[in-house]
C-alpha positions in Angstrom: 65.6 73.3 87.2 67.4 75.9 89.1 65.9 79.4 88.7 67.8 82.6 89.5 66.5 86.1 90.8 67.8 87.5 87.4 65.6 85.0 85.5 62.4 85.9 87.6 63.0 89.7 87.1 63.5 89.4 83.4 60.5 87.0 83.0 58.2 89.4 84.9 59.5 92.4 82.8 58.9 90.6 79.5 55.4 89.8 80.5 54.8 93.4 81.7 53.5 92.2 85.0 53.9 94.3 88.1 55.3 92.6 91.2 52.0 92.8 92.9 50.0 91.2 90.1 52.5 88.3 90.0 52.3 87.9 93.7 48.6 87.8 93.6 48.4 85.3 90.6 50.9 83.1 92.4 49.4 83.3 95.8 52.4 84.8 97.6 53.3 88.1 99.2 54.7 91.0 97.4 57.5 91.0 99.7 58.3 87.4 98.6 58.4 88.4 95.0 60.7 91.3 95.9 63.1 89.1 97.9 63.3 86.4 95.2 63.9 89.0 92.5 66.8 90.6 94.6 68.6 87.4 94.9 71.8 87.1 92.8 72.1 83.7 91.4 69.8 80.7 92.3 66.8 81.5 94.5 66.3 79.9 97.8 62.8 79.7 99.1 60.1 77.0 99.9 59.7 74.7 96.8 56.0 75.3 96.8 56.6 79.1 96.5 59.2 78.7 93.8 56.8 76.4 91.8 54.1 78.7 92.2 55.9 81.7 90.8 57.5 79.7 88.0 54.2 78.1 86.9 52.4 81.5 87.0 55.2 83.0 84.8 55.0 80.0 82.5 51.3 80.3 82.2 52.0 84.0 81.0 54.1 82.5 78.2 57.6 82.4 79.8 60.1 79.7 78.9 62.8 79.2 81.4 66.2 78.2 79.9 68.5 76.0 81.9 72.2 76.9 82.4 74.0 75.4 79.4 77.4 77.0 79.6 76.2 80.2 78.1 74.1 81.2 81.0 70.6 80.7 82.2 67.8 82.7 80.6 64.1 83.4 79.7 62.2 83.9 76.6 58.6 84.2 75.5 56.9 81.3 74.0 56.1 81.7 70.3 52.4 82.3 69.9 50.6 79.5 68.1 49.8 80.2 64.6 46.3 79.7 63.0 
């Protein structure tokens, strides 16, 4: 999956996570998060870095939506009922 800077910014905002908290959880620097979020379009970074950030956001409930002609996006996973 190709992830964009816009998706990362939106995902973090939906989770109400500060850049510093996301960086700590993902094991990357705050400068890395800032750089990735500033990227217009697909992010370019070490695959381990991208995976760490994406997995951290997914663990917080984010679902990344692939480009399907209508644009890539993010949403929050529906909470389990019960």
